[in-house]
VMD Tcl script that draws the C-alpha trace (Angstrom):
set ca {
  {0.38 -0.35 0.42}
  {2.50 2.50 0.58}
  {4.37 1.16 -2.59}
  {1.45 2.22 -4.48}
  {0.66 5.18 -2.24}
  {4.45 6.54 -3.54}
  {3.81 6.39 -6.81}
  {0.78 8.07 -7.06}
  {2.17 10.89 -5.17}
  {5.16 10.42 -7.73}
  {2.90 11.32 -10.90}
  {0.75 13.75 -9.83}
  {4.07 16.08 -8.54}
  {5.58 15.11 -11.88}
  {1.56 16.01 -13.91}
  {2.83 18.94 -15.26}
  {1.30 21.93 -13.04}
  {-2.04 24.05 -14.03}
  {-0.97 26.80 -15.13}
  {-2.56 30.15 -16.72}
  {-0.10 30.36 -19.67}
  {-1.72 30.81 -23.25}
  {-1.53 27.55 -25.38}
  {1.06 26.90 -27.22}
  {1.92 27.70 -30.85}
  {2.08 24.92 -33.87}
  {5.79 24.98 -32.50}
  {5.20 24.41 -29.49}
  {6.23 27.30 -28.26}
  {4.18 29.94 -26.19}
  {5.18 33.47 -23.76}
  {5.65 32.47 -20.05}
  {6.77 36.28 -19.10}
  {8.38 39.48 -19.88}
  {10.62 40.37 -17.68}
  {11.10 44.96 -17.49}
  {13.64 46.76 -16.14}
  {12.23 50.46 -14.67}
  {13.59 53.15 -12.89}
  {10.95 52.54 -10.33}
  {9.48 49.30 -9.50}
  {6.72 50.58 -7.52}
  {5.34 53.08 -9.80}
  {5.30 50.64 -11.94}
  {3.90 48.06 -10.43}
  {0.91 50.39 -9.25}
  {0.41 51.26 -13.38}
  {0.19 47.57 -14.50}
  {-2.42 47.16 -11.83}
  {-4.18 50.21 -11.70}
  {-3.92 50.73 -15.23}
  {-3.52 47.84 -16.56}
  {-5.51 45.40 -15.13}
  {-3.24 43.60 -13.89}
  {-3.26 41.44 -10.54}
  {0.04 41.02 -8.09}
  {0.60 37.41 -7.05}
  {3.21 36.41 -5.18}
  {5.52 32.80 -5.60}
  {7.64 33.11 -2.01}
  {9.71 36.27 -2.79}
  {8.68 36.55 -6.20}
  {7.05 39.41 -7.02}
  {4.43 39.31 -10.44}
  {1.43 40.39 -11.73}
  {-0.64 38.02 -14.19}
  {-2.36 38.88 -17.20}
  {-4.41 36.26 -19.25}
  {-1.27 34.43 -20.59}
  {1.58 36.05 -18.85}
  {3.57 37.32 -16.17}
  {5.19 40.50 -16.03}
  {7.73 40.93 -13.44}
  {10.16 43.90 -13.12}
  {13.28 44.58 -11.64}
  {15.33 48.10 -11.30}
  {17.48 49.17 -13.25}
  {18.72 50.89 -16.53}
  {18.16 50.92 -20.12}
  {21.15 50.09 -21.78}
  {20.23 51.77 -24.90}
  {17.16 51.69 -27.41}
  {14.81 48.18 -27.95}
  {16.01 48.50 -31.88}
  {18.27 44.92 -32.15}
  {16.92 43.57 -29.40}
  {15.73 39.63 -29.00}
  {12.58 41.22 -28.33}
  {12.09 44.66 -29.37}
  {8.83 45.43 -28.04}
  {5.72 43.61 -26.85}
  {1.92 45.00 -26.84}
  {-0.94 44.63 -24.99}
  {-4.81 44.69 -26.73}
  {-6.36 47.79 -24.74}
  {-10.29 47.44 -24.53}
  {-11.09 50.90 -24.46}
  {-8.25 53.07 -25.95}
  {-10.22 56.04 -26.88}
  {-10.88 56.29 -23.39}
  {-7.23 54.99 -22.50}
  {-5.74 58.31 -24.43}
  {-8.63 60.86 -23.20}
  {-7.66 59.64 -19.15}
  {-4.15 60.22 -20.56}
  {-4.10 63.22 -21.89}
  {-6.92 64.20 -18.77}
  {-3.86 63.59 -16.53}
  {-1.85 66.00 -18.85}
  {-4.49 68.83 -17.81}
  {-3.34 68.85 -14.39}
  {0.50 68.92 -14.69}
  {2.55 71.39 -12.90}
  {5.65 72.80 -14.54}
  {7.31 74.44 -11.01}
  {6.65 70.61 -9.22}
  {7.00 68.24 -12.57}
  {8.61 64.85 -13.08}
  {9.79 64.70 -16.20}
  {11.68 61.34 -18.25}
  {12.95 60.69 -21.51}
  {13.65 57.18 -22.98}
  {14.38 55.96 -25.98}
  {10.72 54.85 -28.05}
  {8.52 54.29 -31.31}
  {8.49 58.56 -32.81}
  {5.44 58.02 -34.20}
  {3.81 55.42 -31.23}
  {6.04 56.74 -28.17}
  {2.90 55.48 -25.78}
  {4.47 51.60 -27.46}
  {0.31 51.20 -28.65}
  {0.34 50.23 -31.44}
  {2.47 47.01 -32.10}
  {1.73 45.94 -35.60}
  {3.03 49.81 -37.11}
  {4.67 49.37 -40.23}
  {8.34 49.09 -40.47}
  {8.91 52.03 -42.50}
  {6.91 54.09 -39.19}
  {9.30 52.42 -37.14}
  {11.59 55.24 -36.67}
  {13.26 55.36 -32.93}
  {14.03 58.88 -31.71}
  {13.83 60.96 -28.35}
  {10.85 60.87 -26.41}
  {9.89 63.35 -23.77}
  {7.15 62.63 -20.94}
  {5.72 64.03 -17.51}
  {3.82 63.49 -14.71}
  {2.92 65.42 -11.13}
  {4.30 63.54 -8.51}
  {2.84 60.47 -6.86}
  {0.86 59.56 -10.43}
  {1.74 56.64 -11.71}
  {0.79 58.39 -15.60}
  {3.33 60.04 -17.63}
  {1.98 62.03 -20.32}
  {3.51 62.20 -23.65}
  {4.95 66.11 -23.42}
  {3.25 66.29 -26.99}
  {-0.30 65.10 -25.34}
  {0.15 68.93 -23.29}
  {-0.74 72.09 -23.40}
  {1.69 73.95 -25.30}
  {2.37 76.76 -22.39}
  {2.84 73.70 -19.93}
  {5.44 71.72 -22.18}
  {6.51 75.77 -22.56}
  {7.24 76.09 -18.76}
  {8.73 72.08 -18.64}
  {10.88 72.64 -21.83}
  {12.46 75.67 -19.41}
  {12.40 74.14 -16.28}
  {14.23 71.00 -17.08}
  {16.18 72.39 -20.28}
  {19.86 71.04 -18.87}
  {18.03 66.80 -17.92}
  {15.93 67.19 -21.37}
  {18.27 68.60 -23.65}
  {20.42 66.88 -26.21}
  {23.21 67.00 -24.92}
  {22.91 68.39 -21.61}
  {22.75 71.68 -21.82}
  {22.34 72.87 -25.50}
  {19.01 74.89 -26.17}
  {16.38 72.68 -27.95}
  {15.25 73.30 -31.87}
}
mol new
graphics top color blue
foreach p $ca { graphics top sphere $p radius 0.5 }
foreach p [lrange $ca 0 end-1] q [lrange $ca 1 end] { graphics top cylinder $p $q radius 0.2 }
display resetview
């Protein structure tokens, strides 16, 4: 009887776990997680949960953000350069209400105070700086520096081009040494 119990436990322990991963494609490939290197893990965690609808799950000390078919994992660090030429240079999520999401992000831009705003630049597709159109035709995939601002404590970064002109100009004036390329040169 002990042998049968042992064999049953061994078989159950060796059986594949029931995961929420997507089905494998015809080549047997599926994607389980995306590991992102980010500057502010807590802000990114709030974004992926509150803005994108993910669920925080824990596996021991490891925190993951669960979506149907994939987990997002976050690690603090600095970008080493633009994603062009890397193994995975972008990934996309389908947003259920794109016009509503864009309106929400633009509305957040109206609340940005140039005196207290946080600013940042990243390498991004110039015609898709928010990264919402993963199927952008190749001829439009130009990578450049894109500039974003947010109110302190907000998880919503707003593209400078989506800000009112007066706010954008005030941000450039206040933060030109951080944003200009190379640092300190006037904006062209």
